[in-house]
LONU-399193 format. One record per residue: residue in three letters; x, y, z of N, C-alpha, C, O in turn. Coordinates in steps of 0.001 Angstrom, whole numbers, plus 500000, padded with zeros to 6 digits. Each point is the difference from the previous one (the first is absolute). Example, Ala and Ser with C-alpha at 12.3 -4.5 7.8 and 13.67 -1.06 7.14 Angstrom:
REM residues 2
ALA513190494310507800499110501190500000500900501200500000501036499981500665 SER498614501069498615500820501190500060499230501090500730500509501108500169 
//
This chain:
REM residues 225
UNK179415450783352089499937498771498659499550500751498522498955500638500119 UNK501542499389498762499395500359498905498578499470499723499508499286500874 UNK499777500974498026498840499804499877499987498485498929499085499191499852 UNK502069500827499623500314498894499273500584499037500665500067498955499352 UNK500521500993502025500325499017500842498701499606500653499690498809499964 UNK499396502189500719498647499614500381499253498893499122499558498903500342 UNK500445501790498314499125499151499170500461498530499747499285499031499746 UNK502156501030500391500780498404499737499587499247501327499656498818500012 UNK500422502060501195499750499206501460498642499322499864499748498899500487 UNK499413501831498825498328499696500101499945498807499029499487498942500366 UNK501033501211498398499859498989499507500434498714500437499320498986499839 UNK501998501038500807500477498679500573499163499614501243500003498826500372 UNK499323502057500247499026499571501002498993499117499432499738498891500464 UNK499539501782498223499235498915499607500368498925499398499308498993500147 UNK501742500970499122500417498684499640500159498846501517499454498903500123 UNK501286501660500683500343499208501151498451499304500415499963498788500209 UNK499101501822499870498609500007500461499178498703499142499247499130500437 UNK501350501205497861499433499215499177500648498410500039499373499011499619 UNK502119500964500965500571498848500012499829499293501210500153498780500045 UNK499390502237501425499653499183500796498620499053499918499725499075500765 UNK499401501455497983498746499284499899500084498862498648499027499446499490 UNK502040500434500212500286499463498720499541498706499702501051499383500175 UNK497968499611499438499811498966499449500538499357498503499411499182499294 UNK501755501396500498500135499654498360500352498738499880499718499483498918 UNK500965499678502091500488498985499542499648499211501843499855500603501063 UNK500112497974498669499815499401501418500785500043501340499753499264500955 UNK501217501676499007500632500346500985499194500293501113499959499424501087 UNK499359501615498476499257500741500884499121499053501054499786500407501142 UNK499760498410498434499491499195500659500881499588501420499253499936500977 UNK501921499827499270500996499531500797500732501212500701500468499789501119 UNK499680501568498269500661500553500575499460500622501432498778500009500151 UNK502009500487500858499481500823501189499928501518499648499074500702500407 UNK502034499819498747499918501414499554500701499998498513500885499209499676 UNK498631501694499576500670500278498809501195501041500253499862500827500902 UNK501301499153498329501117500341500651500489501085498794500722499568499101 UNK498869501840500906499934500868499298501459500390499498500520500168498897 UNK499885499894502389501405500635499967500342501045500715499017500357500648 UNK502159500502499611500128501172500795501217500457499839500951499272499718 UNK499129502106500466501146500536500287499926501603499531498875500469500176 UNK502055500424499288499836501157499269499255500043498812500368499237499107 UNK498640501506500682499376500133498492501058500681499110500014499625498828 UNK500774501210501501500604500780499386501602499594499799500876500806499686 UNK499370497439500618501231499537500075500523499752498647499359499469499093 UNK501996501004500832500779499514498664500302498672499820500291499497498915 UNK499647499966502072500435498358500189498743499180500221499187500444500811 UNK500608498655498697498685499368500155500629498242499965500713499561499098 UNK498819499660502085500313498638500193498841499366499468498882500498500132 UNK501357498269499184498831499319499606500461498589500257501017499518499501 UNK498064499783501412500222498259500302499242499174499010499709500180498818 UNK499990498544502313499376498885498949498608500522500629499270500794499407 UNK500428498616501977498563499799500510500392500323501361501153500092500419 UNK497459500117500412500289500077501247499929498610500675499403499020499552 UNK501357501061501685499969498692501063499016500378500940499258500981500021 UNK500880497975500823499111499661500951499898501208501026498980500271500635 UNK502375500501499445499736501107501071499347501362499036499227500903500318 UNK501302498852498695499196501248499261498713499703499811499271500991500043 UNK500118497844499735498894499615500071499119500273501102498784500128499858 UNK501868499967501322499663500357500923499692501555500427498949500455500451 UNK502373500269499252499815501412500324499201500633498656499048500741500247 UNK501217499058498660499392500987498754500961500582499607499783500897499186 UNK501715498821501244501185500794499746501202499230499285500373498880500348 UNK500065501695498839500958499096498970501527499999500869500478500959500607 UNK500072497757499257501649499840500488499785500325501702500675500877500538 UNK498559498514500041500096500382501352500399498645500844499800499942501213 UNK500740499051498095500290498801500621501291500192500075500461501140500067 UNK500474497524499931501550499995500078500271500366498778500889500851499975 UNK498634498800498820500608500482498983499915501694499883500747500619499242 UNK498422499920501459499868501638499785500936500348501349500385501166500098 UNK499900498128500676501036500527500721501440500200499586500832500890500180 UNK499148497997499225501670500001499007499820501053498936501048500594499747 UNK497910499789499571500168501089499337499862501278500805500447500926499323 UNK499295499315501360500229501060501020501363500383500179500467501124499819 UNK500264497613500637501389500234500302500722500265498678501045500651500023 UNK498434498859498762500824500297498833500100501180499643500877500620499397 UNK497526499820501293500085501645499397500621500879500775500401501061499522 UNK499778498610501858500763500866500930501698499809499720500802500895500266 UNK499481498146499312501370499997499429500441500895498792501188500261499812 UNK498047500090499568500000501226498879499475501322500669499738501004499337 UNK500151498931501803499306501565500066498706500096499938499436501093500026 UNK499795497520499863498409500806499543499219499123501062500498498979500475 UNK498215501498499873499132499368500603498953499386499071500133500269498806 UNK498659498803501624498931499706499443499159500931499318499441499928498905 UNK500591501140502143498728501343499591500490500848499162499313500979499709 UNK502233498815499597500169500452499044499841499549498760500264500865499165 UNK499384498046500367499426499171498976498472499676500223499384500103501061 UNK500184499528497841498768499054499850499804499052499822500290499644498858 UNK499028499143502188500491498619499574498577499180499708498999500073500714 UNK501091499409498499498459498796499493500543498713499484501176499711499779 UNK497796499602500077500340498842499204499152499657498806498906500532499810 UNK501718498404499242498879499590498925498717499447500270499094500040499167 UNK500783499426502005498624499524500489499684500928501213500798500348500871 UNK497911499981499022499663500631501199499389499112501145499716500401501129 UNK500145498437498429499409499185500936501048498788500183500831499692499147 UNK499024499749501940500961498683500496499404498872499479498821499684500159 UNK502346499480498968499669498402499414499887499424501208500680500393500948 UNK498340498488499164500159499131500802501575499284500373500880499722499185 UNK499146500094502255501506499498500154501312500555499107501042499373499810 UNK498670501809499752501015500543499668500198499640498643501066500429499556 UNK498301498972499707500235499280499000500441500962498884499981501179500354 UNK500407498597498396500375501025498732498799500217499778499044499272500271 UNK500965501796499199498938501109499404499632499062498376500789499572499157 UNK497687500369500899499705499477498273499918501055499030499738501175500255 UNK500447498442498867500041501048498865498793500917499923500072501220499851 UNK498547497905500292498920500768499757499819501129501514499418501085500000 UNK501273498249501190500171501160501281500672501165499447499577501129500250 UNK501539498655498946500719501079499910499507501029498945500456501142499963 UNK498416498320499024499609500761498930499194500603500794499939501205499754 UNK499302498391501250498753500710500808500613501261500805499360501051499945 UNK501541498920500613500586500952500585500797500843499395500230501077500549 UNK500415498580498071500849501016499437499588501277499779500873500866499937 UNK497658499528499895499336501229499474500243500891501298500476501131499907 UNK499164498286501322500837500796501249501289500432500348500331501106500425 UNK500412497834499333501445500651500277500221500931498825500336501123500377 UNK499557498713498046499849500880499284499751501196500065500690500843499426 UNK498101499478501411499434501042500391500708500797500975500097501216499834 UNK500456498147501270501130500312501145501060500580499317500403501139500235 UNK500115498033498832501415500707499474499667501581499314500657501034500122 UNK498002498707499081499818501342499375499641501090500989500418501130499745 UNK498847498676501375499902501047501003501465500243500701500354501167500164 UNK500407497887500205501257500625500977500962500661499137500607501006500365 UNK499564498378498348500728500478499130501386499936500256500695501015499945 UNK499921497488500424501645499930500447500730500398498907499567500344498900 UNK501609499585501489501009499972498925500872499035499891500975499930499252 UNK498629499315501538501014498413500415498919499286500934499584500300501119 UNK500088498564497948499464498696500646500849498749500240500584499392499102 UNK499427500341501960500948499095500461498930498639500298499218499982500951 UNK500938498754497907499575499061500065500433498965501135501199499948500275 UNK498028499338500310500241498875501164499827498780499737498954499445500334 UNK502030499900499018499971498540499710499318499708498448499671500931499265 UNK500204497929500437499507499444498757498834500961499282500083500886499150 UNK498682498475501652498546500443499670500212501354499493500076500201498788 UNK500033500824502150499927501675499638500802500087499207499534500678499084 UNK502031498850500585500917500335498957499447499473498572500196500699499006 UNK499165498162500895499487499431498893499087500803499314500068500264498799 UNK499025500143502029498827500591499818500582501628499643500006500287498803 UNK500299500385501815500365501477500125500913500072498154499797500713499016 UNK501044498337501227500949500287498669499736499495498798500737500202499035 UNK497977498957500904499500498792499312500837499385499201499936500020498771 UNK501245499154502185500962499315499401499735498622501191499519500002501133 UNK501091498796497929499590498829501166501659499587500232500358498845500227 UNK500378502073499694501623499938500616499796499857501192499156500717500536 UNK501542498341500197499913499890501517500737501172500905500571500995499552 UNK499314498737501454500153501446500540501632499839500785500681500993500260 UNK499740497666500026501607500099500115500535500392498760501163500402500030 UNK498201499571498784501137500448498657499807501576499632500583500413498997 UNK498625500481501770499711501001499484500092501157501335499975501204499745 UNK500118498359501500499888500367501279501214501016499712500994499888499283 UNK498505501242501627501386500963500207500452501088498640500922500815500033 UNK498128498920498784500526500790499004498580500847499652498912499509499699 UNK501402501759500421498756500785499465499540499557498455500837499738499136 UNK497929500220500663499285500213498712499225501164499870499591500567501014 UNK500100499952497615499292500777499389498495499657499904499813498924499432 UNK499139501671500949498671499308499730499096501347499490500561501094500051 UNK498245498836499530499079501024499815498736499421500828499610498917499564 UNK499891501437501208499039499764501030498944501038500015500189501129500453 UNK498382498344498901498828501007500064500584501431499340499484501101500195 UNK501740498637498958499834501522498950501415500485500570500523500909499354 UNK500137498638501708501157500511500776501212499307499828499898498791500208 UNK501016501541499531501229499531500230500520499975501561500027500869500872 UNK500389497700499091500527499737501500501082499096499889500077499281499004 UNK500928500657502068500639499273500292499620498619500924499494500082501119 UNK500755498967498381499566498670500481501308499350500536501038499929499342 UNK498824499678501728501266499424500709499593498815500994499628500120501168 UNK500521498786498138499586498333500735501013500085501153501069500609499958 UNK498337498547501290500911499938500696499408498530500615498786499813500087 UNK502123499253500293499210499084500978499249500376500885500110501068500602 UNK498963498011499591498972500108501216500686499958500935501015499310499904 UNK498676501502501542500455499882501167499765498613500758500737499646500921 UNK497919499409498513499690498949500559501285498679499531500536499060500588 UNK499512501397498369501329498892499438501250500269500755500678498992500197 UNK499812502173500296500837500064500946499750499647501262500952499829500761 UNK497950500030499608499677499218501432500210498575500166500385499436501024 UNK499315500034497845500222498414499572501578499587499743500403498890500348 UNK500402502008499064501317500049499651500815501063500309500296500761499078 UNK500188499481502178500517500793500657501062500623499110500008501231499958 UNK500860498125499349500915500422499196499500500969498796500726500644499242 UNK498059499310500766499136501343499043500323501312500272500136500943499220 UNK499985498998502136499557501235500658501259501193499526499808501206499843 UNK501379498117500008501043500822499405499788500506498968500281501174499757 UNK499029497803499206499919500465498508498877501213500121500135501048499368 UNK498805498714501461499254501326500088500467500948500302499826500978499273 UNK500875499128501790500758501388500426500740500402498938499948501210499781 UNK500746498118499471500794500590498846498739500834498929499860501185499696 UNK499668498060500086498862500377499120499356501227500356499818500910499191 UNK499731499138502364499187501062500352500940501251500252499456501088500186 UNK501914498816499830501057501005499805499732500681498953500127501224499997 UNK499485498134499016500208501031498634498539500762499696499748500605498958 UNK499335499230502193498475500830499762500360501340500075499321500749499299 UNK501492499712501307500425501722500442500310500815498441499410500943499473 UNK501716498283500097500553500538498424498587499835499244499616500976499355 UNK499722498077500667498909499788498676499051500919500687499688500858499174 UNK499830499312501737498876501202500293500477501474499611499251500961499819 UNK502296499029500078500148501411499536500410499912498521500166501121499518 UNK500012498030499763500348499742498624498715500689498822498861499540500090 UNK501273500951499437499125500654498877499340498808499252500725499019499831 UNK498083500930499726499348499305499303500295500229498492500110501090499438 UNK499974497916500126500095500131498136498934499899499532499119499328500535 UNK500704501398498226498780499817498985499917498560499510500982499291499783 UNK497722500345500061499798498797499492499100500395498578499056500789500048 UNK501317498644498889499748500240498805499831499125499015500972499270499805 UNK497854500532499331499718499248499025499930498674500383499052499585500666 UNK502036499579498905499709498281500230501279499826501056500505498900500222 UNK499871502126500291500912500078501484499168500025501097500359499827501165 UNK498458500404498420498998499985501254499348498901500723499144499459499299 UNK500971500066501797499522498888500711498529499976499872499385501060500115 UNK499876497625499613498710500456500017499466499602501397500459499083500681 UNK498423501795499687499397499757501071499487498680500177499164499453499282 UNK501584499923502056499454498201500110498801499928500102499413499004499575 UNK499822502186501101498729499644500153498871499819498751498811499720500146 UNK501822500491498737499136499935498705500341498452499799499239499313499318 UNK501726500217501182499938498256499723499878499124501298499436500050501093 UNK501146499370498410499646499018500845499488500677501562499638499251500908 UNK501779506699530379499089500421501036498858500157499840499873500810499082 UNK498893498783501401498562500136499275499504501428500204500211500731500968 UNK499133499502497998499509501005499954498425499821499298499663498979499399 UNK499688501899500748498606500209499441500276500681498397500920500813499912 UNK498367498885498975500168500195498634500467501667499981501188500264499818 UNK498089500528500325499925501272499974501467500708500616500455501065499582 UNK500093498196501369501354500716500699501151499571499079501132500444500192 UNK498655498889499031501209500191499038500029501074499033500993500113499281 UNK498059500671500617499884501003499044500757501042500180500105500852499118 UNK500679499256502313501027500725499958501331499798499561500883500851499893 UNK499185497682499811501366500032499503500076500079498403500739499309499299 UNK498543501465500349499679500552498332500301501516500311499670500712499052 UNK500781499870501843500476501339500207501104500379499237500472501131500116 
//
């Protein structure tokens, strides 16, 4: 492991510990565990979902419920495993009853996600569902209109592809959408190989942050290797 990689991993671990003790919004009062995210800290592909659900809150890990099982199957369909990517959410704490995130909760969590993106340095950020897509792209256009079409944005001073996808939970509610997700996931391998264009001047998208199984906590740090 290079010195730069080791430093980056140490920074992720420090950020993880900060998130685990976060009290920036009232959600910390009702959560069981903060859900920092998990996966390959050197991943070129990063998935960003909405918020932890009940199972995620219990385990402290992202996408381990039924939606996570579908995500695993979709990745297997394109020859990947979840360990090849990094998976996180807009919110680090579960909203009560899985309600929609509130704007002030999104803003409270955004600095953490922004730091994750900066440290992991993905080439492709796949946003899962409306909340993640709108926050990352800075646009209020609904997911059904933008899904499956790559966008180019600047996040943390770096150019990235943002690839909006339906949330797997939506496909669990409407099984016909599974085929739509498979169709969109099939585009990911080619996108990961595509050179990133340069963004200059007015063409550069603004950083959206400028606007608007059980385990003990330390055991999760192995997932950042």
